[in-house]
N, C-alpha and C positions, 0 to 999 in steps of 0.2 A: 505495501500498499504506500502510494505517496503519503507523507505528514511533512506540512506547510506549518509552518514558527516563525511566530510574529515579535515585536517590541525588542524586551527585554534578553525575551528565550534565545532571540540572535545574537546576540551580545553574550548572554550565554553558554552556549552550545559553539558558537561558531559558524552555522549553520545555516540558512533560510527553505532549505527544504530538504526531507529526508527520505529515500526507498529504504522500509523495511518490512520481511516476509516471517508471516510463524503467531504474530499475537490473534489470537480466537476474539479477546474480548479490548475495549478501552482500557480497562487495567490490566490485560499482560501487554498492553502498549505499552502504559507508564510506567509497567514494571522494567520494560525492556529498555524501554529510555531513563530509567534510573540507572541501568547498567554499563548502559552505553556513555552516560554523564551523570559521574553522582554529585546530587546536590539537584536535578532534575525535582520531585516530589517536592522540594520546600520551595523553589521558586516557584510551584502552583499552589501555594498556600495564600499569594498574592491575589489569589483571584481570577484566577483562569477563566478563560470562557470555551469549550472544546465541541468544535463541529464533527459530524460525523457526514459528508456530502453537501455541506451547506445546512444540515438540521444539530441544532443544540440538543445534547446528548441530556439534557433535564426533558426536555421532550420527547424521548426514545425510552432507552432501560435505562438511565445512568452509569456507571461504571462497569456495568452488563452490558452495555450496547455491543450485538457483536461484529465482529470487524474481515471483511474478507481479503484477500491482498488487490480487488477491485479496488477500491473504498479510499477517499482523499479527508483525509484528518487535520481540521487545521482548529490551529490550541494559541489563543491570544487573550491579550485584556480585553476586558470590556468597556465596553469606551463609557466616558463620562458627558454630561452635559445634559438642557434637558431644551 
């Protein structure tokens, strides 16, 4: 699957896009990203949003949202304003 990173996650990982194969859920993907970039999950504590194919995982199955190698996962900070 393609993983797109935004904002401070680009600075943290040094990557904008990653190709990752194997994780079957968002939770497994985050575990994989933590293995690749120790401290990744701590970065997410700042309130990042995760989209799978453009849909917020909060409106899907949360961290248990299933993934396939054809999916695009975007991880970015929520936008502020009003």
